[in-house]
N, C-alpha and C positions, 0 to 999 in steps of 0.2 A: 538434902543434907543441910545442917546449920552452917552458915557462913563463918569463916575463921578470920579473926583480926590479924592481918599480916604483921602488925607491929610487934607481936609477941614471938615472931619467927626470926631466927638468927639471920643476919644479912648474908652470910655465906650460903646458907640454904636457899634463901630467896633468889640469890644470883644464879645458883645452880638450876633451880626450877625454871627461871626465866630463860636461861640459855638453852636448856634441853627441850623447851616447848616454844621456842621462838616462832616456829612455823604457824601454830595456831594463834599465838599472840599477834603476829603480823596480819593474819586474816582478819581478826576482830578489830584491830586498830585501823588498818588502811582501807578495808572494804566495809566494815561495819561502823566505822567512826566511833569506836569505843564499846559497842555492845552488839550482840547478834543472837538471832534465833538458833536454837540448838540444831535444827535440821539443816540450816544453811551452813553451819560450821562443818557438819558431816559432809555436805555436798562439795564444799570448797576443799576440804582436807583430802577427799578422794581424788578430785579432779586435778588439783595443783601438786600435791605431794604424794599421791598414790597411797594414802594411808587407809588401812582397813578400819571398819567400824569399831572393832575391838580395840585397836590401837588408839583411836580418837577418844573413845570412852575412858580408857586408862589415863590418857593425858589430862582430860577434863577433871577427872577425880583427883589427880595429883595436883593440878593447878588450883582447884578449889580447896583442897585439903591444907594447902599452905597459905591460903588467903590472898593469892595473886589474882584469883578470878572469883567473882561473886555470882551465885546462882539465884535467879529470881523467877517468879511466875510472870509470863507475858500477859496473860489474861486470867479470868476466873476459871478457865478450863484446866489449868495446871500445866500447860505447855511452858517449857523453860526457855529463858534467855540467859546468856552469860555476859557479865559486865566486867570490864577491866578495873582493877583496883588502882588507887592513886599511885602505889608503888610502880606498877607497870607503866602507867601513863608518864610517870616521871622519867622512866628510862627512855621513852621515845622523845620526850620534850626536853631532855637534858637539864632538868631542874630537880631540886630537892623535893621530896614527897610533900612537905608542908606547904610548898609554893604552887602545888598543882591542884586544880579543882577536880572534884569527883565527877564522874559521868552523870549528867542530869538527863533523866528520861521523862518525857511527857507523852501523852496519848498521841499527839501529832508526830513526835519524833519516832515513836514506836512503829506506827503504821508506815511512815515514810521509809524507815529502815527495812521493814518487811517487803514492801514493793520494790525498793531500790535493789535489794539483793536478789529478789526473784527475777527482776529484769536482767541483772548481770549474769545470773546462772543460766537462765533460759535463752538469752541472746548472745552475750559476749563469750561466756565459757563454752557454750555449744559451738559457736563459730570457731573458736580457737582449737577445740578438740578435733573438729572436722577438717580445718584448713591448715593448721600449723603443727609442727612436730612437738613443740614445747609450749607449755603454758605456765605463766608466773603471775604473781600479783602485779609486778611492774608492767607486764605486757597488758594486763587488763586495764590498768590506770592509763597507760599510753593510748589504748584504743578509745577510751572515753574522751581523752584530750584531743586526739586526732579527729574524731568524729563530732566534736563540739556537743557532747552529751554532758549536761551540767547539773544533774540532780544532786551531786555531792555539795553544791553550793548551799551554805546554811543561811539563816536569816540575820547573821552577823554582818554589820556594815562593812567590815574589812573584807569579808568573803565576797560581798556584792561588788565592792570596789575592784577586786580581782576579776570578777565577771565582766565589769566594764572594760578592763584592760584586754581580756580575751576577745570581747566583742570588737573592740578597736582594731586589734590585730587581724581578726577574721574578715572584717568588712572595710578596713582602711578608711574609716569615716572621720578622720581628724579634721577635715574641712567642713564637717557638718556642725553648724552653730548650735542647733538644738541638742545634739549629742554632747558636745563639749560643755554646754551649760549644765546639763545634768551631771556629767562627769566631774566638773569642777565644784558643783554644789555638794556632791558627796565627799570629795576631797576636803572641802572646807569643814564639813560635819566631823570627819575623822580628825582633822587638825584641832578643832575646838574641843572635841572630846578628850584628846590626848593632853592638851594644854590645861583645860579647866578641871577635869576630873582625875586624870592620871598624874597631873602635875609634871608632865614630861618636858624635857628641854627641847625646844624646837628651833633649829637653826635656819630652816627654809622660810622664806617670806611667802605667806599665803594671803596677803592682803587683797590681791586681785580675785582670788577664788572666793574669798569672803564677800567681796563687793558683788560679784556675780550671783552668789547665793542669795543675798538680800534682794537684788533686783528680781530674781526668779520667784522668790517667795511673794513679793509685792504683786507681781503679775498674776500669780496663782490666786492670791487673796482677792483680786478684783472680781473673780467669779464666785458667786455665792452658792451656785448649784453644784453639788458633788459630782453629778454626771458630767457637767461641763469641765470641771477640774480634771476629771479622768480623761476626757477627750483630748485635752490640750497639754496636760502635764504628767500623764502616766509615765512611769520610768521603770528601770530595771529593778530598783529596790521593791517597788510595789509588785512587780512581776514575780519576784522571788517570794515575797510575803504572802502572796495569794496561792503559792504552791506550784507555780509553773516552772518549767525548765526547758532549755534547748535540747532537742532530741535528734540533732544531726541535720543532714541535707539530703535531698533527693532531687537531682537535676537542678532546676531553678527554684525549688520549693524550700522555704525555711520550715523546719519541723519543730514543733514544741510538744511537750508532754505535760500531763497532769495526773497525779495519783489520787484515787478516790480516798480522801482523808476527811473525816467529818461529814457534814451534810453536803451532798452534791445536788445542785439545782440548775434549772434552765438558765437563770441569770448568771450563775457562777461560770457557766460555760460560754454562753453566747454574748453576754455583755462584755465579759473579760476579754474574749478573743477580739472583739471590736476595738477595745482600748489598746490591746497589744498591737494590732495591725496599724492603728493610727500612730502609735509610738514608733513602730518600725518605719513607717512612711516619713515621719519627722527625722529620724536618725539617718536613714539611707538616702532620702531625697527622691524616692520613687515608691510606688505601691507594690510590695512584693506579694507572691503567692504564699499562703500560710496554711499549714496543716497541723491540726491539733489531734493528738492521740490521748484519749482518756483511758487509763488503766484502772479497771474497776473489779469489784467482787460482788456487788449487789445488783443482780439482774433486773429486779423490779424497779429500782430507782432509775436506772438508765433507760429502761423501756418507757417509763412515764415521761422522762425528759424528751425523748425522741417523739413521742406522741404529741407533747406540748409544742415542740418545734414545728410540727406539720399542721397543727390546727389553724383554721382561719382566724386572723386577728380581729378583735372586736373593738370598735371605736366608741367609747362611752359618751363622747360629746355628741356625735352624730347619730348614735345608737344604730350603727350599721356595721356589717362585716366588711373587712377589707378584701381586696382582690388577692392580697399577699398572705402567706402564712405568718405565724408569729416570728419565726426565724428571720424572714426577710423584712418584716416590719421593724424588728430590732435593729437590723443593719441600717435601714432607712432612717430611723429615729436618731441613730448615733452618727449620722452623716457619712456613712460608707456609701460612696457613689455606686449606682446600680451596675455599672460596667465592671465593678470589682467584686460583686457578690459571689461570683463563681471562683474568685481567688481564695475563698475561705472553705476549708474542708474540716469536718469533724468526724473522727472515727473512734471506735472503741475496741479495746482488747481486754478480754476477760481473764482474770487470774482468780482461781477458786481458793484463795488463801485460807479462808475460814475453815473449809472442810479439809483441805489438803494438810494443814498443819494443826487442826483442832484448836482454832483461835476463838 
């Protein structure tokens, strides 16, 4: 159906539609961060509010018909996503519509959204339905928070700063100088952005954080090789920018996750996990056990990565094969000490998103 401009709808009617469909709007805003695949809306609507398929369809038609929800094609296959209008966003953000940005959708955001909600439905919602009498959006968000599952963190620096605060609270690493250096450098970035670009009034003195940021940058610039910079200065902002998230804990193992978005390669997995492990060693003061789960939908790509990991590594200088496979040679090259090689686990969970949802 063609999308309707909500600006031509009477305010009283828009308010009525918003109030009567708050259940689905809440799902899309809090769990979809502004947009959602139609199948996921139906799954959440049934699980959380016990809505029938017919009832959800009627609501979506009503919401779209008054311009409060926009219908778009997720991919060229015609599968639908639904996107919140600026009017609806303004209700949640308590701002006038003209001061609210529209929901921006990129290919990366689209696939992250698909994987993120598939994860919640398959793991969190199923757990709640099996183990608890009631399920709600707030309970889902609480479980993500309690289990330190951070895939809702965006690439926005303010969001990453909040992740630093969560990490600080989780690991009590205030006495870690490397952690506080990165934490203060990001705080200085946010301060300078607010002061110079947003022209915000700043009452707090950030001179010490700015000084530390400059020193940190000078130290980093002393290394010309990008690999060395990553070994010694990789931080949580890079962690998020590369698509990684914390995926909870299992006994003494820190679990992280990665959704297959864009091109997945051996380097993307094995080099990045080394940088992450070295970052955690700097932050925590010890070498932790680390488990990466890659959530993927392309079987062939993952099979090739695992074959590459197991191949004998070839040294072009000596023109000889190493005793180690490529995975272990990568660990060795990035200065992961051999006694910690077994601290690193990589596993894969298949989600057949393309076929299941016709994407």
